[in-house]
N, C-alpha and C positions, 0 to 999 in steps of 0.2 A: 606914486607909491601906493601899493595896496595895503590897507590896514585890516588885520583880521577882525571879524565881528566877535565881540566878547561873548563867551558862553554864559548861559544862565545856570543857576544852581541845579536845576533839573537836568540840564544837558550834561553837566559834570558828573552828577550822580548816576545818570544813565550809563555813562561810560564805565563806571565801576560795577553797576548792577547787571547790565545787559549780558555779559558772558555767563552769568549764573541765573538769569531770569527764569529759564524753564524750570530749574530746580525749586525755586521759591515762589513761583507765580501764584500758586493756589492760595498761599498765605496772604498775599497782597489784597485779594478780593475781600478779605474780612477785616481789613484795617479801617478804622474810623476814629473820629474824635470822641474822647470820653464825654459823658453828660455834663460834667462841670465845665469842660472847655467849650462845649456848645452853648452853655448859658453865658459864659464870658464873651464869646464871639457875638452873641445876640446883644448883650449889654454894650459892648464896644461899638457895634454897628449902629445901635440906636443913638448913642452919643455922637457918632460921626454924622448921622443924618440930621440931628437937631442942632449941630454946630457947637456942642458943649465938650467934645473930646479934647483932652489935653494932648500935647505932643507925644508924650510917652505912650498914651493910649492909642494914638494913631500908629505909632511904631509897632506896638503889640499887635494891633489888628493886621497890619501889613505882614507881620511874621506868621500869623495864623493863615492869612491868605496864601503865602508862599508854601507853607506846609500843606495846605489844602490842594494847591496846584500840583504839588509833588504826589500826594496821595492819588489824585485823579489820574496823573500820568502813569503811576504804577499799576493802578487798576485797569486802565485802558490797555496797557502793554500786556498785562496778564490775560485779559480777555482776548486780545489779538492772538497771543500764543495758543490759547486754548482753542481758538477758531482756526488755527493752522497758518497764521500770518506771522511775519517777523515783527519784533518790537518797534522797529523804525517805520512801520507801515508798508514795507515792501513784502510782497509774497514770494 
């Protein structure tokens, strides 16, 4: 019996965004974390590295990492579209 591979959050959102990606792609290139979030990410990463992070802090860092992965995907997809390729990497 074949079991489907679960989708990631990015893949699910890609299915929602992909049909309209050309319309909004230029805006994605300018998305970034606010300065306060960058400071918090740095703080959480430091705690993770030195072993002092609490469970809720590790969860928070994981959320930032997932959002960062999503931002990276959106920016890469926007760049591919501007370069004349499709968002899924096919030309």
